[in-house]
C-alpha positions in Angstrom: 0.0 0.0 0.0 1.4 3.4 -1.0 0.4 5.9 1.7 1.4 8.9 -0.4 -0.1 8.2 -3.8 -3.5 7.5 -5.4 -4.8 7.6 -9.0 -4.9 11.4 -9.1 -2.0 12.8 -7.0 1.2 11.9 -5.3 2.8 13.5 -2.3 6.5 13.6 -2.5 9.5 15.0 -0.7 11.0 18.4 -1.7 13.7 18.4 -4.3 16.3 21.0 -5.2 14.3 21.6 -8.4 11.4 22.9 -6.3 13.4 26.1 -5.3 11.7 28.4 -7.8 8.1 27.2 -6.9 8.8 27.4 -3.2 10.2 30.9 -3.7 7.1 32.0 -5.6 4.7 30.4 -3.1 6.5 31.5 0.1 6.4 35.0 -1.2 2.7 34.9 -2.1 1.5 37.7 0.3 -2.1 36.7 -0.2 -1.4 33.5 1.7 0.5 35.0 4.6 -2.6 35.7 6.6 -3.3 32.0 6.9 0.1 31.3 8.4 2.7 33.2 10.4 4.7 34.7 7.6 5.5 38.3 8.0 8.4 38.9 5.6 9.6 37.7 2.2 11.8 34.7 1.9 15.0 34.7 -0.2 16.2 32.1 -2.6 19.3 31.8 -0.5 17.2 31.0 2.6 15.2 28.4 0.7 18.3 26.9 -0.8 19.7 26.5 2.7 16.5 24.9 3.9 16.5 22.4 1.1 20.1 21.5 1.7 20.0 21.3 5.5 16.7 19.8 6.4 16.6 16.1 7.0 12.9 15.8 6.1 12.5 13.5 9.1 9.3 14.4 11.0 10.6 12.8 14.2 13.7 14.9 14.1 12.3 18.2 12.9 8.7 18.0 14.3 7.5 19.0 10.8 7.3 17.7 7.3 6.5 19.4 4.0 5.3 17.4 1.0 4.8 18.6 -2.5 1.4 17.8 -4.2 1.9 16.5 -7.7 -0.9 16.1 -10.3 -0.1 12.7 -11.8 -1.9 13.3 -15.1 0.4 16.3 -15.9 3.3 15.7 -13.5 2.8 19.4 -12.4 3.5 20.3 -8.8 0.4 22.1 -7.7 0.9 22.8 -4.0 2.2 21.7 -0.6 1.0 19.8 2.5 2.6 21.0 5.7 2.6 18.8 8.8 4.0 20.7 11.8 3.7 21.0 15.6 4.4 17.2 15.6 3.9 16.1 19.2 4.7 12.4 19.5 4.0 12.3 23.2 0.5 13.6 22.8 0.1 11.9 19.4 -1.0 14.9 17.4 0.1 17.3 14.6 -1.1 20.3 12.7 -1.9 20.2 9.0 -1.8 23.0 6.5 -2.2 23.3 2.7 -1.1 25.6 0.0 -2.6 25.0 -3.5 -1.5 27.5 -6.2 -4.4 29.7 -7.3 -4.5 28.2 -10.8 -5.0 24.7 -9.4 -7.6 25.6 -6.8 -11.1 24.1 -6.9 -9.9 21.0 -8.7 -9.9 18.6 -5.8 -6.2 18.6 -5.1 -6.6 19.7 -1.5 -9.3 17.1 -0.8 -7.1 14.3 -2.4 -4.1 15.6 -0.4 -6.0 15.6 2.8 -7.2 12.0 2.3 -3.7 10.7 1.5 -2.2 12.7 4.4 -4.8 11.3 6.8 -4.0 7.8 5.7 -0.3 8.5 6.2 -0.7 10.1 9.6 -3.2 7.6 11.1 -2.1 4.4 9.5 1.7 4.8 9.0 2.8 7.3 11.6 0.1 5.9 14.0 -0.8 9.4 15.3 -4.1 9.8 17.1 -5.1 13.3 16.0 -4.8 15.8 13.2 -5.8 19.4 13.7 -6.0 22.5 11.6 -6.3 26.2 12.4 -8.4 28.0 9.9 -9.3 31.7 9.7 -13.0 32.3 10.2 -13.2 34.0 6.8 -11.5 31.1 4.9 -14.7 29.4 3.6 -13.0 27.0 1.2 -10.7 25.6 4.0 -13.6 25.4 6.3 -15.6 23.4 3.7 -12.6 21.2 3.1 -12.2 20.1 6.7 -15.9 19.9 7.4 -16.7 17.8 4.4 -13.9 15.4 5.3 -15.0 14.6 8.8 -13.1 17.2 10.8 -15.0 18.5 13.8 -15.1 22.2 14.7 -13.8 22.1 18.3 -13.1 25.7 19.2 -12.6 29.3 18.4 -9.5 31.4 19.2 -11.0 34.8 19.4 -9.2 37.8 17.8 -6.3 35.4 17.2 -4.6 36.9 14.2 -3.9 40.4 13.1 -5.1 41.4 9.7 -5.0 44.6 7.7 -8.7 45.1 8.8 -8.2 44.4 12.5 -8.3 41.0 14.2 -9.8 37.7 13.0 -11.0 34.6 14.8 -9.3 31.3 14.1 -11.3 28.0 14.1 -9.8 24.8 15.3 -10.8 21.6 13.4 -9.8 18.2 14.7 -10.0 14.6 13.5 -9.1 11.6 15.5 -8.0 8.2 14.4 -10.9 5.8 14.3 
């Protein structure tokens, strides 16, 4: 059984050839509100990251995977697993799908593969996501895939328009 591939997509490790895509995506300021990015990232920083990271979730407490459309072999986005806590058996998940590939099911397919990998290979009990209240597409993604809305962090992130709530979605291994 391949935990990181289905008929539509595959999730793979980062490669040096991903530098330009990562540079473009990390500097997409429209996505910064969903994460904690506050400043641009240089090619040099990304090149160092690619060269120095071990891509071992147990060592780094995080793992980034590239989402590849198998029919075109195009890389369409990333899955980020972070805040990996082996003791409490949980981790946070986040996605980035490039705008030209959104609304084509890549996030849903990635979520299903990632769940299988986390629950059945890593044997982790819980995946959770933090979603801004205004991010309707991410909310629909998690809700339609069995994630439970378990809480609200009020005025959690600063936006150009003030503060916004963040919703916590959880899913447990069954």
